[in-house]
N, C-alpha and C positions, 0 to 999 in steps of 0.2 A: 190655198197653197202659200208657201212662204214668199215674201217679197225678195228673198235671197236665192231664187232659183237660177242657177247658172246655166248658160246655154251650151257651153262647150268647155273642154278641159283648160283652154287658155284663160278662162275667166278667173282662175285662181290667182293669176298674176296680172291680168288685164282688167281694168276697172269696169264695173257695171253701175250705171246710174240707178238710184233707188226708184225714180219715177218710171223708168223703163221696166224695171223688175215688177213693180206694182201692176203695170198694165198687162204683164204676162202671167199674172196669177192664174193658177189652174191649168197651165199648159204642160206642166211637168207631171209625170206619173208619180203618185204618192208611193213612197218606199218606207218599209219598216227598217229598224236598225238591225244590222247583222249581229251575230253572237260576239264577234270580235269587237265591234263598236260598242256594244253594251258593256263588255268587260273593261274596255278602255275608259268608258264614261264612269263606271263604278270606281275604278282605281284612281282616276283623276279626282273624284269627289272626296276621297278619304282624307287627303291632306288638308283640304279646306275645312272639313269637319274638325280635325285636330286643331287647326289654327284658331278657330273661334271658340272651341272648347277651352283651350288654355287661356285665351284672352278673358273669358268669363270667369274661370277659376281664379286667376291672379287678381282680378278685380274683386271677387267675392271675399278673398282672404287678405286684402291689402292691409287692413288694420292689424291683423295677426302678424303678418310679415314685417310691418313697421316696428312692432313691439319686439320681435325676436332678432331682427338683423341690424338694428341700430343701437348706439350707446344708450344704456338704460337711464342715464342722467339727463337725457334730452326730454323736453316737454312732449307729452303725447301728441299734441297738434303738429309739432315739428317732425316727429317720427312718421306720422301718417302722411304728412306732406312729402317727405322724402320717398316713402313707398309709392305714393301716387306718381311721383316724378319718374320712378323706374317704370311704372305702368304706362306712362305717356311716352316714354323714350322710343318705343316701337314706332309710334306715329311720326316722330321727328326724323327717324332714319328711313322711312318708307320711300320718299321720292328718289333719293340717291341710290338706295339698295335696289329699288325696282328698276332703275335705269341700268345699273351694272349687271344685275342678274339677267334682265331682258337682253342686254347687249351680248352677253356671253351665250344666251340661249339662241339668239339669231345667228351667231357665228358657228357654234359647235353642236347645236341640236337641242330640241326641247326635252328629250328624255333624260339626258345627263343632268341638266339643271333641275329638272323635276324631281329627280332622285335626291339631289343635293338639298333642295329646300325642305323636303319632308324630314330628312336626316337632321338638318339644322333646327327643326322644331322639336323633334323627338328627343335628341340627346340632352339639350338644355332643360327641357321639361322634366326628364328623369333626374338630372343632376340637381335641379332645384328641390325636388322631393327628397333628395339624400343630403343636401347641403347642411353642414354644421352651422349653428347659430352664432351670434356675436358673443354669447356667454362662453362658447366653446373655443372659438378661434380668433376672437377679437375683430379688429378692423378688416381682416381678410374676408370676413363673411359678406359685408355689403359690397366689397370690391368684386368678389367672385360673382355675386348675384348680379351686379351691374354688367359684367362681361357676358353672363348667360343671357340677360335680357337683350344685349346688343346682338348676339347671335340670333335670337328669336326674332328681333326686329328685322334683320336682314332676310330671314326666311319668310316672314309674313308678307313682305313686299313682293317677293317673287312667287309665292304659292298661289294666290288667287289669280294673278295675271297669268301664271303658267297654266293653271287649270283651264282658264277661259280660252287661252290660245290653243292648248292641246286638244280640247274638245271641239272647237270650231274647225280645226284642221283635220279632224278625224271623221266628223259627222257631215253628211251631205247637206247642202244649203237648204233643202226642203224640210229638214228635221232639226235644224240648228237651234230653234227656239226652245223646244222641249229639253234638249241637251243642256242648254244654257240654264234653264229652270232647275234642272237637277243639281247643277254645280252650285247655284246660289242657295237652293234649298238645303244642301248639305251644310253650308255655312250656318244656317239658322238652327239646324239640328244640333250643331256643335254648341251654339248658344244655349239651347234648351238642355242638353246633357250637362254642360258645365254648370248651369244654374241648379239643375236637379241634383248633381253630385255634391255640390257645395251645401245645398239645403239639407240633404240627407245627413251629411257629416255634422252640420250644426245642430240638427234636431235630435240625433241619436247619441251624441257624445256630450259629456259635460264640458264646461268652459275650460277646465284644467286639462282634460284629455285632448281637447281640440288644439290647445296651444302646445301641448307636449309632443304630440305625434299625429293627431287626427288631420291637421291641415295638409300633411304630406301625402295622404292617401290619394286625393284627386290628381295630384301631379304625377304620382307613380302610375296610376291607371292610364293617364294620358300618355306617359312616356312609353309604356308597354304597347299601347295601341299604336303609337307612332312608329315604333320599331317594327311592328308587324306590317304597317303600311309600307315601310321601306322595303321589306322582304317581298311583299306582294307586287310592288311597283317594278320589280325586276322583270315582270311579265309584260310590261308595257311595250308597245311597238312605237318606233319613231313615226311622226306624222307623215303621211304620204306627200303633203304639200312641201314640207321641208326637204324631204328626200329628192323631190323633183327639182327644187331650187339648187340643191347641192350638186346635182348631176350636171347642171349647165353653168354654174358660177362657182368661183373659188371663194368659199366663205371665210377662209383663214385670213384673207387680205381685206375683208369687209370691215367697215366702221359704221355699224347700224345707228348708233346714237347720234353721230354727226349728220347722218342722212335724215333722221327723223326731224332734227331741229332745222335743217336746211330746206327740206322738201315737203314735210308733212306737218307743218305748224298748225294748220286749221284742224285736222283730225286730232292732234295732240290737245288743243284747247277744248275740243268737244269732249274728249275723254276726261279732262280735268273737271269739266262741268258735270259729267255723269257721276264722277266720284263725289263731288260736292253734294249733288242731289241725293244719291243713295246713302252716303254716310251721314249726312245731316238729318235726313228723315228717320233713319234707324236710331240715331242718338236721341232725337226728340221723342219718338213714340215709345221706345223700349228702355231707355236709360234715364232720361231726364223726367219724363212724364210721371213715373211713380213717385219720385221725390217731390215734384211740384204738387201733385194731388195730396200728398200727406202733409206737407208743410204749409201750403197755401189754402187748401180747401177742406182739410179736416178728415180725409179718408184714412181709415186705419191701415196699418202695414199689411195685414193678412189679405184684406180685400184687394189692395193695389197689386200685391205680389202675385196672388192667384190669377187675377185678370191678365197680368203681364205674361205669366208663364203660359197660360192657355193661348194667348195671342201669338207668342213666339212659335208654339207648336203648329198652330194653324198657318202661320206665315210660311213655315217650311213645307207644309203639305200642299199649299196653294201654288207655290212657285212653278212646279212642272205643269200645272193646269194652265196658268197664264202663258207659259212658254209654248204650250200646244196651241193655244189660241193665237199666239203670235205667228206660228207656222201657217195658220189658216188665213188670217186677215192681214198679216204684215206686222213686223216687230214694232215699228213706229206707231201704228194705230193702237196696238195693245197697250203700249206705254202711255199714249195719250189718254185712253179711256181710264186707265188706272190712276194716273196723276190727277186728272180732272175730278174723278170720284173721290180721291183722297182729300183734295183741296176743299171740296164741298163738305165732306164728312167732318173735317177739322172745324170748319166754320160753324156747322150745326152743333157740334159737340161743345165748343167753348161758349156759344150763344146760350146753351141750355145747362151749362155746368153747375150753376148754383142750384138748379132744380135736381140735377143728377146727384149732387152731394147729399140731398135730403133722402134719396133712395139709392144708397151705394150699390145695391144689387144690379143696377143698370150698367155699372161700369164694365162688367164682363162683356156685355153685348156690344157696347161701343168699342171696346178694345179689339174684339173679334172683327168688327166692321173695318177698323183701320187696317188689319192684316189682310182682309179680302182685297182691298185696293193696293196696299203697299206691295203685295206679292207680284204685282204687274212689273216690278223692277226685275223680275226673272229674265227679261230680255236684255238687260244691260250688259252682262258678260259678252253676249254675241255682238251687240251693237258696238261695244268698245273695242273688240278685237278685230272685227271685219272692216273697220274703216282704214286699216293699214294692209298693205300687201305682205305676202308671206315673209319676204326677206327682212322686214323691219317690224313685224307685228308684235313680237314679244317685247321689244324695246319700247315701241310707241305706247302700247297699252300699259306696260309695267311702269313707265315714267308718268304718263298723263293721269292715269287713274289714281296713282298713289299721291301725286300732288293734290288732287281733289280730296283724297282721304285726309291728308294733313290739314287742309283748310276746314274740312268738316269737323275735325277734332276740336276746333275752337268754339263749336256750337254751345256747349254748356256754359262757357264763360260769357258768351254774347247774350244768351238767354237770361243768365243771372243778372247781368247789367241792365237788360231791358226791364226785368221785373223790378229791380231797385229804383230805376229811373222813371219808369212810366206806369208801373203797376202790373199785377199778375195777368190781367185780361189781355195785355198786348202780346203775350206769347202766341196767341192765335194768329196774329198778323205775320209774325216771323214764320210760323209753320206754313201758312197759306202762301207766303212769298216763295218758299222753297217748292211748294206744290206747283206754282206757276212756272218756276224754272223747269220742273219736270215736263210740263206741257210744252214749253218752248223747245226743249231738247227733242221731244217726240216729233214736233212739227219740223224741226231741223233735219230730220232723217231724209226728207225729200231733196235736200240740197247737197247731200254727201254722196260719195262714191264708195262702193263696197267691193270686196275681193273674196267671195265665198268659194267653198269647195263645190265642184259640180255635183249635181244630183238632186 
């Protein structure tokens, strides 16, 4: 059973020590999810899927966007840099946006802000697909694009935190692991669909057609999907834990962000580190690794791309399975097993990488093995949300996790500097250090206090 099995209704707002919960494993009756809970879980995951779909699509077409939306007399390198700056803008806004959206969600309800975040993703995504280029409207094109990216950055910060909080407050503590796994798995399905849509457009359209209109199609598809998600989310129910808090406390006068900084600094730091671990490992394994293998070890583009795509799909599929394991043995234990396995896997991979480069077909199996262990991060949404009580949960997780994501965004720059300064083989040590951080976070579960929903 889960280590988050609550003993009574008061435990949603009264803390439970992790060690106590672990000793009580198996005492609660296993319960399946109700139809209502499954519906809420599915609708909550839709926005996370859209968030990462758009993230991947914008990254895929960064060079095209740079060419179309900035002055033609600029050097290509400058235009690409400016486009990547817009790509990175979402990361820079995430901590502040996460705190603001979380603060409002803790005051006025999860459902309202949950509707807002998916709308703020869907509308800008649609408008980017319809936006006139620099050749058509001049300097207004990059300015409007910047504004749309700002709106998306605000939405991204609140969407993942909102989904994590929403699910953990709807799902009983004994099943929160598998629900957490579905939320994170939806993110990676978004990565996979974004990469797949971009690849299809690039493979089936000529370079001229892609620049003229083909790049717009993935954005419009994402926008339509997002607007559908907005409509479907109207069916969501407010979380029972928030409704309980609202009955006994005047939320309009509350100041959740101040309370988080004053009273819940340790859980906030823990969530920052969770964000660093998850974000950095994803960047290393699925965004930086293909480039490293091609430029430093001679792997061809098709081999590295195919291995990476298959690994992303397996990552999404495995997340609910690791979440289910977390419900059985404890979320911290599941994360510890996965982080330790991934650290060892990275060590063995880089130790044998010169030999693997001589037989590139092995790369697929190594990439899949990374995903088997990396998917243990499925428990992170639950761990990050449940360290805060209901009245400040959205704010605490939204702020802490997004600060961690911002720190993680520096990973490509740090790795590039390491390669230039100390050689390509030292990347292994950076990845292993992040893996050790994951193990430490898993062990730290024992020292924290949790606020699960009874059940």
